[in-house]
PAZAPA-4460 file (N, C-alpha, C; in steps of 0.05 Angstrom, whole numbers, plus 32768, in hexadecimal, padded with zeros to 4 digits):
% residues 83
    n_x    n_y    n_z   ca_x   ca_y   ca_z    c_x    c_y    c_z   seq   type   mol
   8068   815E   82B1   8086   8156   82C8   809E   8166   82CB     1      M     A
   80A6   816C   82DD   80BD   817E   82DE   80CE   816C   82EC     2      K     A
   80E8   8168   82E3   8100   8152   82E5   8113   8166   82EC     3      L     A
   811B   8162   830C   8130   816D   8313   814D   816C   8309     4      N     A
   815D   8170   831B   8179   8172   830A   8183   8159   8305     5      C     A
   8182   8147   8325   818D   812B   8322   8184   8118   830B     6      L     A
   815B   8126   830D   8155   810E   82F5   8165   8116   82DB     7      S     A
   8162   8128   82DC   816F   812F   82B8   818B   8127   82BD     8      R     A
   8198   8120   82CC   81B8   8117   82D1   81B5   80F6   82C8     9      Q     A
   819E   80E7   82D3   819A   80D2   82D0   818D   80D1   82B7    10      L     A
   817E   80DB   82B1   817B   80D1   8295   8186   80DC   827F    11      L     A
   819C   80E6   8289   81B5   80F1   8273   81C4   80DA   8267    12      K     A
   81CE   80C5   8283   81E7   80B3   8284   81CB   8096   8276    13      I     A
   81BD   809E   8280   81AD   8083   826B   81AD   8080   8257    14      S     A
   81AA   8098   824D   81A8   809B   822A   81C0   8097   821F    15      A     A
   81D9   80A4   822A   81F8   809E   8226   81FC   8087   821D    16      D     A
   81F2   8073   8238   81FC   8058   822F   81EA   8047   8220    17      K     A
   81D7   804D   8211   81C1   8042   81F4   81D3   8043   81E1    18      I     A
   81DC   802A   81CF   81E6   802C   81B5   81D4   8034   81A8    19      E     A
   81E4   8042   819A   81D1   8054   817E   81BE   803C   816D    20      H     A
   81AA   8035   8169   81A3   801F   8159   819E   801E   8144    21      P     A
   81A5   802F   8139   81AD   8031   8115   81C6   8027   810A    22      W     A
   81D3   8018   8127   81EC   8015   8117   81F1   7FF3   811A    23      Q     A
   8203   7FE5   8107   820A   7FCC   810F   8205   7FBE   80F2    24      G     A
   8203   7F9E   80EC   8213   7F92   80CC   81EC   7F90   80C8    25      L     A
   81F0   7F90   80A9   81CF   7F91   8097   81DE   7F81   807E    26      A     A
   81CF   7F69   807A   81CD   7F64   805C   81CB   7F6A   8044    27      E     A
   81CC   7F72   802D   81C8   7F85   801C   81B7   7F64   8008    28      V     A
   8197   7F76   8009   8188   7F64   7FF4   8182   7F69   7FE3    29      C     A
   818A   7F7F   7FD4   8183   7F93   7FBD   8196   7FA3   7FB2    30      R     A
   81B1   7F9D   7FA1   81BF   7FA7   7F96   81C4   7FCD   7F9E    31      T     A
   81E0   7FD3   7FA6   81DB   7FF0   7FB5   81F1   7FF6   7F9C    32      I     A
   81EA   8016   7F96   8202   802A   7F84   81F8   8040   7F90    33      T     A
   8215   804E   7F8C   821B   8069   7F8F   8202   807E   7F87    34      A     A
   81F2   8079   7F6E   81DB   807B   7F6B   81C5   807B   7F69    35      Q     A
   81C4   805C   7F73   81A6   8051   7F7A   81AA   8048   7F9F    36      R     A
   818D   8044   7FA7   818F   803B   7FC2   8184   801E   7FB7    37      K     A
   818A   800D   7FCE   8189   7FF3   7FC5   8177   7FEE   7FE1    38      G     A
   8179   7FCC   7FE7   816B   7FC8   8007   8175   7FB4   8016    39      R     A
   8175   7FBE   802E   8183   7FAA   803F   8172   7F9C   8055    40      V     A
   817D   7F89   8061   8174   7F77   807F   817E   7F7A   8095    41      Y     A
   817A   7F8E   80A2   8184   7F93   80B5   8169   7F93   80D3    42      F     A
   8174   7F86   80ED   815D   7F93   80FC   813B   7F78   8102    43      L     A
   813F   7F6A   80EC   8132   7F54   80E5   8118   7F67   80D5    44      G     A
   8123   7F78   80C1   8111   7F84   80A9   811E   7F96   8092    45      S     A
   811B   7F98   807F   8128   7F9A   8064   8123   7FBA   806A    46      Y     A
   8133   7FCA   805D   8132   7FEE   8065   813D   7FF0   8043    47      W     A
   8131   8010   803C   8142   8014   8028   8164   801A   802B    48      P     A
   8173   801F   801C   8195   8023   8028   81A1   8037   8012    49      A     A
   81B0   803D   8021   81C8   8054   800F   81E1   8052   8015    50      Q     A
   81FC   804E   8005   820E   8057   8003   8219   8074   8014    51      L     A
   8223   8072   802C   8223   807F   803B   823D   8093   8034    52      A     A
   8259   8083   802E   8270   8093   8028   8270   8093   8007    53      A     A
   8286   80A8   8006   8283   80A4   7FE1   82A6   8092   7FE3    54      A     A
   82B2   8087   7FF0   82C3   807C   7FF3   82BF   805C   7FED    55      Q     A
   82A5   805C   7FF6   8293   8043   7FEC   829C   8035   7FD1    56      S     A
   829F   8014   7FD1   8298   8014   7FB8   827B   8015   7FA8    57      P     A
   8280   800F   7F86   826B   801F   7F7A   825B   800F   7F76    58      A     A
   825C   7FF6   7F84   8239   7FE7   7F84   8246   7FDA   7F99    59      M     A
   822E   7FD3   7FA8   8231   7FB9   7FBE   8219   7FA6   7FB2    60      V     A
   821C   7F8F   7FAF   820E   7F71   7FA8   81FB   7F6A   7FC2    61      T     A
   81EB   7F59   7FBC   81D4   7F49   7FCE   81E3   7F37   7FD1    62      P     A
   81E1   7F2F   7FF3   81F3   7F18   8001   8211   7F2C   8005    63      G     A
   8212   7F45   800A   8227   7F56   8009   8226   7F58   8033    64      T     A
   8232   7F59   803F   8231   7F64   805E   8235   7F81   805B    65      S     A
   8229   7F9A   8062   822F   7FB9   8068   8230   7FBA   808A    66      V     A
   823B   7FD3   8084   8234   7FE3   80A6   8222   7FEE   80AF    67      T     A
   8211   7FF2   80B3   81FC   800A   80B0   8207   8026   80C4    68      V     A
   820B   8039   80BA   8216   8048   80CA   8203   8062   80D1    69      I     A
   81EF   8060   80CC   81D8   807F   80D3   81BC   8071   80C1    70      G     A
   81AD   808B   80CA   8190   8088   80B5   818D   80A3   80AB    71      R     A
   817F   80A5   8098   8176   80B9   808C   815E   80B6   8084    72      Q     A
   8142   80C3   809A   8127   80B9   808B   8121   809B   8099    73      G     A
   8123   808D   8086   8119   806B   8082   8130   8062   8079    74      I     A
   8141   806D   8069   8156   8064   8060   8176   8066   806B    75      T     A
   8173   8047   806C   8195   8040   807C   81AC   804D   806A    76      L     A
   81B9   8054   807C   81D8   8058   806A   81F2   8043   807A    77      L     A
   81ED   803F   805E   8207   8027   8062   8229   802C   8054    78      V     A
   8234   8016   8068   8255   8020   8059   8254   8002   804F    79      D     A
   8263   7FFF   803D   826B   7FE3   802B   8286   7FD3   8045    80      A     A
   8298   7FE7   8057   82A7   7FDE   8069   8295   7FCF   8080    81      A     A
   82A1   7FB4   8084   8295   7F9E   8093   82A7   7FAB   80B0    82      V     A
   82A0   7FA9   80C7   82AA   7FB4   80E0   82B4   7F9D   80E6    83      L     A
***
């Protein structure tokens, strides 16, 4: 199927309005350290997670809320600072 110019513009506008699905709050279920991945509960599922920033604390313990800022493969990148 060939898209005309108007169709391409409408698709681009629609895609720009979609929020990134890999951002939001998650709860730590298994301790995350700078050297070791942990697990978080996010969007109804459990995911492997690692700290995304060097300035994050050395360890984030279960029960702590973290901010998901991205994804690398199936591993979520998290920041200990809650937005």
